[in-house]
C-alpha positions in Angstrom: -27.6 95.8 -73.6 -29.3 92.7 -71.3 -26.1 90.7 -71.5 -23.9 93.6 -70.1 -26.6 94.0 -66.9 -26.5 90.3 -66.6 -22.8 90.1 -66.7 -22.3 93.2 -64.2 -24.8 91.5 -62.1 -22.8 88.1 -62.0 -19.6 90.1 -61.1 -21.4 92.4 -58.2 -22.7 88.8 -56.8 -19.3 87.3 -56.9 -17.6 90.4 -55.4 -20.2 90.4 -52.5 -19.4 86.9 -51.8 -15.9 87.7 -51.8 -16.5 90.2 -49.0 -19.0 88.2 -46.9 -16.5 85.4 -46.8 -13.7 87.6 -45.8 -15.7 89.0 -43.1 -16.6 85.8 -41.9 -13.1 84.7 -41.5 -12.2 87.9 -39.9 -15.0 87.2 -37.0 -13.8 83.8 -36.9 -10.4 84.6 -36.2 -11.4 87.4 -33.6 -14.0 84.8 -32.0 -10.9 82.3 -31.6 -8.5 85.0 -30.3 -10.9 85.8 -27.7 -11.4 82.0 -26.5 -7.6 81.9 -26.4 -7.3 85.1 -24.1 -9.9 84.1 -21.8 -8.3 80.5 -21.4 -4.9 82.3 -20.8 -5.9 84.6 -18.4 -8.1 81.8 -16.2 -6.8 82.5 -12.8 -5.2 79.9 -10.6 -7.8 78.8 -8.3 -5.2 77.8 -5.7 -3.7 81.5 -5.9 -7.0 83.2 -5.8 -8.1 81.2 -3.0 -4.8 81.9 -1.2 -5.6 85.8 -2.1 -8.9 85.8 -1.0 -7.7 84.2 2.5 -5.0 87.0 3.2 -7.1 89.9 2.1 -10.3 88.7 4.6 -7.9 88.2 7.1 -6.5 91.8 6.9 -9.9 93.3 6.2 -11.0 91.8 9.5 -7.9 93.2 11.8 -8.5 96.6 10.1 -11.9 96.5 10.7 -11.7 95.5 14.6 -9.0 98.1 15.1 -11.3 100.7 13.7 -14.2 99.7 15.7 -12.2 99.4 18.9 -9.8 102.1 18.4 -9.4 104.9 21.0 -5.8 105.7 20.7 -4.8 108.4 18.1 -1.6 106.9 18.3 -2.7 103.9 16.7 -4.0 105.5 13.4 -0.6 105.6 11.3 -0.5 101.7 12.1 -4.1 101.4 10.8 -3.5 103.4 7.6 -0.4 101.2 7.2 -2.2 98.2 7.4 -4.7 99.6 5.0 -1.9 100.3 2.6 -0.8 96.6 2.9 -4.2 95.8 2.1 -4.2 97.8 -1.3 -0.6 96.5 -2.4 -2.1 93.0 -1.8 -4.9 93.8 -4.2 -2.4 95.6 -6.9 -0.4 92.8 -7.0 -2.7 90.2 -7.4 -5.3 92.1 -9.6 -3.9 90.5 -12.8 -5.0 87.2 -11.9 -8.7 88.1 -10.5 -11.8 88.5 -12.6 -12.6 92.2 -13.1 -15.6 92.3 -10.8 -13.5 90.8 -8.0 -10.8 93.8 -8.4 -13.9 96.4 -8.2 -15.2 94.9 -5.1 -11.7 94.8 -3.3 -11.2 98.5 -4.5 -14.4 99.2 -3.1 -13.9 97.6 0.6 -10.4 99.3 0.6 -12.3 102.8 -0.1 -14.8 102.2 2.9 -11.9 101.4 5.0 -10.3 104.6 4.5 -13.5 106.3 4.7 -14.1 105.0 8.3 -10.6 105.6 9.1 -11.3 109.2 8.3 -14.3 109.3 10.6 -12.4 107.7 13.3 -9.5 110.3 13.0 -12.0 113.2 13.0 -13.5 112.1 16.3 -10.2 111.4 17.7 -7.8 114.2 16.5 -9.0 117.7 17.7 -9.4 120.4 14.7 -7.2 123.2 14.4 -9.1 126.5 15.5 -10.5 128.4 12.8 -8.8 131.7 11.9 -9.1 134.0 8.8 -6.1 134.2 6.6 -5.5 136.0 3.1 -4.5 132.9 1.3 -4.8 132.6 -2.1 -7.0 129.8 -3.7 -5.9 128.1 -7.1 -8.8 127.0 -9.1 -8.8 123.8 -10.6 -10.6 121.9 -13.3 -13.6 120.1 -11.7 -13.9 116.2 -12.0 -17.3 115.5 -13.0 -19.0 112.6 -11.3 -22.3 111.3 -11.7 -24.9 109.7 -9.1 -26.5 106.7 -10.3 -29.7 107.3 -8.1 -30.3 110.9 -8.2 -28.9 111.5 -11.8 -27.3 114.5 -10.2 -23.8 115.6 -11.2 -21.7 116.4 -8.4 -18.2 117.0 -7.8 -15.8 114.3 -5.8 -13.3 115.5 -2.6 -10.2 116.5 -3.8 -8.2 116.4 -0.6 -5.0 115.2 -0.9 -4.8 111.0 -0.4 -1.7 109.5 1.4 0.0 107.3 -0.9 1.4 103.9 0.6 4.9 104.6 1.8 7.5 102.2 0.2 10.9 100.9 1.2 11.4 99.2 -2.4 14.2 100.5 -4.5 13.3 103.5 -6.6 14.1 106.8 -7.8 12.7 109.6 -5.1 12.7 113.5 -4.5 14.8 114.3 -7.8 14.4 117.6 -9.8 15.6 118.4 -13.4 17.4 115.2 -13.6 17.5 112.1 -16.2 17.3 109.0 -14.2 18.4 105.7 -15.5 17.7 102.0 -14.5 18.4 98.8 -16.2 16.7 95.6 -14.6 18.4 93.2 -17.0 19.9 90.3 -14.8 18.3 91.8 -11.8 15.6 90.3 -9.4 13.7 93.6 -8.5 10.3 92.9 -7.2 8.9 96.3 -6.9 10.1 99.8 -8.1 9.0 103.3 -6.7 8.9 106.6 -8.5 7.8 109.2 -5.9 8.5 112.8 -5.7 10.0 114.1 -8.9 9.7 117.6 -10.8 10.7 117.7 -14.5 12.6 114.8 -14.6 13.0 112.1 -17.5 12.8 108.3 -15.9 14.0 105.4 -18.6 13.6 102.0 -17.2 14.7 98.8 -19.2 13.5 95.5 -18.4 10.7 93.7 -16.3 9.5 94.2 -12.4 6.7 92.7 -10.7 5.2 95.8 -9.6 5.5 99.8 -10.2 4.6 102.3 -7.8 4.1 106.1 -9.3 3.2 109.4 -7.0 3.7 112.8 -6.9 5.3 113.8 -10.3 5.2 117.2 -11.8 6.2 118.0 -15.4 8.0 114.3 -15.8 8.5 111.9 -18.4 8.6 108.0 -17.6 9.7 105.5 -19.9 9.0 102.0 -18.7 9.5 98.4 -19.9 6.9 95.9 -19.0 5.7 95.0 -15.5 4.7 91.8 -14.7 1.9 92.7 -12.3 0.1 96.1 -11.5 1.0 99.6 -11.9 -0.4 102.0 -9.2 -0.2 105.9 -10.0 -1.1 108.6 -7.9 -1.1 112.6 -8.0 0.7 113.2 -11.6 0.5 116.4 -13.3 1.2 117.5 -16.7 3.1 114.0 -17.1 3.9 111.7 -20.2 4.0 108.1 -19.1 4.8 105.0 -21.3 3.9 102.2 -19.7 3.0 98.5 -20.0 1.3 96.1 -17.4 -1.5 93.9 -16.7 -3.5 96.3 -14.6 -2.9 99.9 -14.3 -4.9 102.1 -11.7 -4.7 105.9 -12.0 -5.4 108.2 -9.2 -5.5 112.2 -8.8 -4.1 112.8 -12.3 -4.2 116.0 -14.1 -3.4 117.0 -17.4 -1.4 113.9 -18.2 -0.7 111.7 -21.3 -0.7 107.7 -20.8 0.6 105.9 -23.7 -0.4 102.1 -22.5 -0.1 98.5 -22.8 -2.5 96.7 -20.7 -4.2 93.3 -20.4 -7.2 94.7 -18.4 -9.1 97.8 -18.5 -7.4 100.7 -17.1 -9.0 102.4 -14.3 -9.0 106.0 -13.4 -10.4 108.1 -10.3 -10.4 111.4 -9.3 -8.7 112.6 -12.2 -9.6 114.9 -15.2 -8.3 116.3 -18.9 -5.9 112.7 -19.0 -5.7 111.1 -22.4 -4.7 107.5 -23.7 -2.6 106.4 -26.7 -0.9 103.0 -27.4 2.2 102.0 -25.9 5.1 103.5 -27.9 8.8 102.3 -26.4 11.3 100.6 -27.8 14.7 99.2 -27.0 17.0 96.1 -27.6 15.1 92.9 -27.1 12.1 94.7 -25.8 9.7 92.0 -27.5 11.5 89.1 -25.4 10.6 91.4 -21.9 6.9 92.1 -23.2 6.6 88.2 -24.0 8.1 87.3 -20.8 5.5 89.3 -19.3 2.6 88.3 -21.5 2.1 91.3 -22.9 3.3 90.6 -26.5 -0.2 91.1 -27.7 -1.8 94.5 -28.5 -5.3 94.2 -26.9 -6.4 97.5 -27.5 -7.5 98.4 -23.9 -5.4 101.5 -23.8 -8.7 103.1 -25.3 -11.1 101.1 -22.8 -11.0 103.3 -19.6 -12.9 102.9 -16.6 -13.5 106.1 -14.6 -14.9 105.1 -11.1 -16.0 108.3 -10.7 -18.2 108.4 -13.8 -21.0 105.8 -13.5 -23.1 106.9 -16.3 -23.4 104.9 -19.8 -22.0 107.9 -21.7 -18.6 108.6 -22.3 -17.0 110.2 -19.1 -15.6 114.0 -19.8 -12.5 113.2 -17.6 -10.7 111.3 -20.1 -10.3 111.2 -24.0 -8.5 109.2 -26.7 -5.1 111.3 -27.5 -5.4 112.5 -31.5 -2.9 111.0 -33.5 -1.7 114.3 -34.6 -0.8 115.2 -30.8 0.9 112.0 -30.2 4.7 111.4 -29.6 6.4 109.5 -32.0 7.9 106.0 -31.0 10.7 106.5 -28.1 13.7 104.5 -28.4 16.0 103.9 -25.8 18.9 102.4 -27.9 21.1 105.7 -26.8 20.4 104.8 -23.0 23.6 106.0 -21.2 24.9 103.3 -18.6 23.4 103.9 -15.2 21.7 101.6 -12.7 21.7 104.0 -9.4 18.7 104.0 -7.1 17.7 106.0 -4.2 
């Protein structure tokens, strides 16, 4: 009996040592992967220097216009300049440290707020009158005040999305829209004003802008830089990019592969799952965009309107049983039309 007990202890020790060795090997491999990722993500000093120079010049110009603005006709130009600044951040965010991206977005938010105050002073308000108008109730977006700890609701007024003159799909309804970027050199692509449409994009672009979508399905190949999303409702979006920012999204599912943490603002009932798109040679496109490795950031979402340490109630991980299956665009119809 004592021999059996001794043999069992030896076997248990060997099993423990084996598990311990495997755990150490996994930790070592994970640490090496992190070091390689940090090395590959190191920004080009000359590139970031150029960005900060342009950003500060635009910021100073916009600030001067707001502080000296007394002509209502100049408001659209100031708004356009702020949009250009936001575009500059979007195009360079993948090469910037996360804290610099946050700081830049905070600056843009402050400029927008200052412009709103100026507009309120210069543009007379409409006369008040009673109207029998039905008010649509929306699920509130929960935010947290870090100083007082009080829970409050954000301003849900409609924000203006930057006007783009890039190629894209605009103002369509109940259509299947197809674009193949293979062999083309399109820097930006815009998807705007769609209702009940299905969009299929194959190949890579530098930047993707999405706004004002309802009941749509978006399947997109990898984006070299950033994706800006604003005002989507009841949509499914399958996207891959270095940086993704989501603003005013409602009841939508996002299937993402992203190098940095996705950012949401003023959004609620949004769910996240891993990227699930397939098409011929997609692995080559993912590699060209430096998105061939799954970093798991699809589940590491930053809610800029929820600053507490606990989980934001505005987003969640999409349960596996509710996820769509892998989307294969192999049967994609020929089509390259844009509007």
